[in-house]
N, C-alpha and C positions, 0 to 999 in steps of 0.2 A: 574331318580336320577342321571344316568350316563352323561346324558346330560347336566344337571345343573352343574356337577363338571368339565366337559371340557369346559361350557361356563366360569366357574369362571377360571378357568386355562388360557384358552384364553385371558380373559379380564386384568389377572395379567400380562401376558407376553406383552399385548398391551402397559400396563401402564409401564412397565419396559423399553420397547422401546422407549416410549415418554420422560421418565425421562432421559434415557441414550442420546438421541437425544437433549434435554435442555443443556445437558454438553458439547456439541460439535458444532462447526460452520457448516453450511451445506458444500457439496460439491464444489458448485460454488466458496463459500467464500474463500475455501483451496487452490483450484486450482488459484484463482487471487491472493491471498495473496503470494504463492511462487513464481509464475512467475512473478508477480511486484516486489518481493523482489530481484529476480535475475536481473530484468530490471533496477531498482534504483541503484544496486550497480555498473553496466556496466556504467550506465550514469553518475556517481559519478567519476567512473576512467577514464571515455573518458573525462569529463570535466578538471579533473588534466592533462591528456595528452595533451589537445587542448591548455592549458596554458605553458606548459613545453617544447613541440616540436613543432617546425615551420615544419618538416618533416612531421610527422603524421597528422597535424591539417586539411587538408583537407579532410583525409580519414574519421577522427574521426568526423569531422562535419557532413558528409554527413550521417553518422550513428546516431549521436547524434540528428537529427533535426526529423526524421520519430519516433524513439523511444520513444521522448519526446511527440510527438502526440498519440502514442500509449497509453503511460501510463495516459495522460489526458482523451481519451476515455474510459480506463479499469477502471480509479477510478470513473468516471459517473456510470457505471456498478456496481462497487464494492459498491459504497454508495446507489445506489437504493437496491441493494441486501441486505446491512446492516440494511438500514431503515425498509425493509419489513420483514426480518427475525429475526433481534435483535443479541444478541451476549449472548452467555452462561454467566451467573452470575460469578463473583468470588467467592471463596470458602469464607463461613460465617466469619471465623477467619482472614480473609485480613483486616489488620488495615485501618481505613477510608482514613486517609492520603494517603495510598498507594493506594487505591482504586481511589481516586481523581486525583492523580498524573497518574494512567495508563488510565484513562478516557482522561484527558487532552493530554497527549502524542498522543494517538490515532486519536484524533480530529484535532492535531497539524500536524500529519503524513498526514491525508486526505487533510488538507489545504495547506500543501506544495506540494503535489502531484499535486494539482490543479493550485497553484500561478504560480511554476516554469516553467512549459511549456508555460503558457499563457505570463510570463513575457519575458521568451526567445523568444517568438513569437513576442512580442511588440519591445523586442531591436533590432531584425533583421530588423524588418519593419522600425523602427525609423534610424537604419543605412542605411537605401535605399537598403538592400539586400533581396533577396527572401528567404522563408523558404522551400526548396526542400524536396519534400516527396520523388519521384522517377525521374528519367531522363524525363523531359518534364513537370511535374505535380509540380507546385508551387501553395501554400496557399497565399491568397490575403492579403495585408497589413494590421494590424489592429491598426497601429499607424503611424501618419504623420512623414515624413522624417526630422528629427531634431537631430543634434548633442549634444545638450544639454539633450535632453530626452533620445538618445541614453545613454550617460555616465550615467545618473540617473539609467537607467534599467539595464545596465551592472553591475552597483555597487550593486543594489538589487538581481539581479541574483546570483552574487558571493557570498553574505552575507546569502542569504537564502538557496543556496546550501551548505554551511559549515553549517548552522543551521541543515539542514535535514540529514548531515551527522552526527552530534552530537545528534540528536534524534532516528535516526537508531541505532546507537552504545548503548545508553541508552535502546532502545527497547529490540535489542538482548541481552544486559546483563541482563535484568531483565526476558526474556525468557528463557536463560538458570539457572538464579538462581532457577526460579518455576520449570525447568526440572530436575536439577542436585542436587540441594540441598532441595527446599521444597517439590518437588515429589507430588503436591497437585491437579495434573490435568490441569492445566491451560495451560502449553505447549502442552500437548496431545490433548487439545480440538482443537488446530490449525492443530498438526502434523499430527493427523489421525481422521478418524470418530470413531464413538461410536462402540464398540465391537458387534458383531451380537451375539444374544442368539442361543442357541443349540436347 
């Protein structure tokens, strides 16, 4: 009898742990999220700095290019992790329109994190400049040298960077709304892991 009671208690604890895990992103997702958030904010400010300061432009460009490639590689890992493990469900009381907007903004962020580095790489290639990772190691060109193509890709890179900035601000605003106003667990699902049972 004691064995069956302890088995039932253990099963209940396991069920609670599984249920808690469903309400939170896994550790890899959380680490990638916060690391990439810092990298994207840095990239956005570097981009503004490169367009406003000729003095700092060479230094910022040398940081911007390898960081852009790192974001491209990490977003591939992040997408694979997301497709494999999924994401916690939104609270059931979330309005349908809000849930659709959240899903659309997440996939827009993924798309921009893939497109911007690729367009930046193509822009440098079309301008005839190497994409330098470290001293002595350049990436191969992915577009032909062409001034017209360079101008198009440069405009696209700028427009999408501003779009990324807008989507990031909207994402941050929604996260703070859930964390400070609604307090419905959406923010904590990415901010920390599930609480451990005693």
